[in-house]
C-alpha positions, -999 to +999 in steps of 0.1 A: +111-192-018+092-171+008+069-189+031+034-178+019+021-178+054+048-154+068+035-121+055+061-099+073+090-116+055+074-109+022+069-072+031+104-068+044+119-084+012+097-060-008+111-030+012+147-043+007+142-047-031+126-013-034+155+003-015+179-013-040+159+001-069+143-031-078+108-017-077+094-042-103+105-071-082+091-056-051+058-049-069+055-084-081+061-097-046+035-075-029+009-082-057+014-119-050+010-112-013-022-092-020-036-122-039-026-148-012-037-125+017-065-103+004-075-093+039-041-081+050-041-044+054-003-042+057+002-058+023-023-033+008-006-004+025+030-014+013+017-020-022-001+014-022+030+032-011+052+015-036+029+023-065+028+060-055+066+060-054+066+044-089+045+073-102+013+052-103-007+074-078-042+064-089-037+026-083-015+035-053-044+054-037-067+026-043-045+002-024-040+027+004-078+032+006-081-007+007-056-008+036-078+016+056-109-002+047-093-034+059-079-018+091-097+014+099-073+020+128-043+019+105-029+054+114+001+050+091-022+044+061-045+072+070-016+096+075-002+086+041-035+094+024-037+127+042-001+136+032-009+127-004-040+147-003-020+177+009+002+172-021-028+173-044-026+135-051-056+123-031-087+114-049-123+123-042-131+087-031-102+084-008-107+075+029-096+110+040-123+126+018-149+102+031-140+111+067-144+148+060-180+143+049 
């Protein structure tokens, strides 16, 4: 069992699972982390990226936006949103669109 208070272990295990093609397990782990740590931008970022990779871009963008809202200085999440926007995946409500206004 993963120590619920040690968020990096949860995220590292999710990355490992995803790398092994076990995305459903990684998603479950990150969703549990998002429930247990709703103010952790790292969990929101990781879940957002995973969902985009799993061809669920709308929900993935919501989580990436949440990551930026929780940590406005999260350059990695901001760059991910900008990259997705360049690919035509970004939404009108994404953090990168709000910054342009």
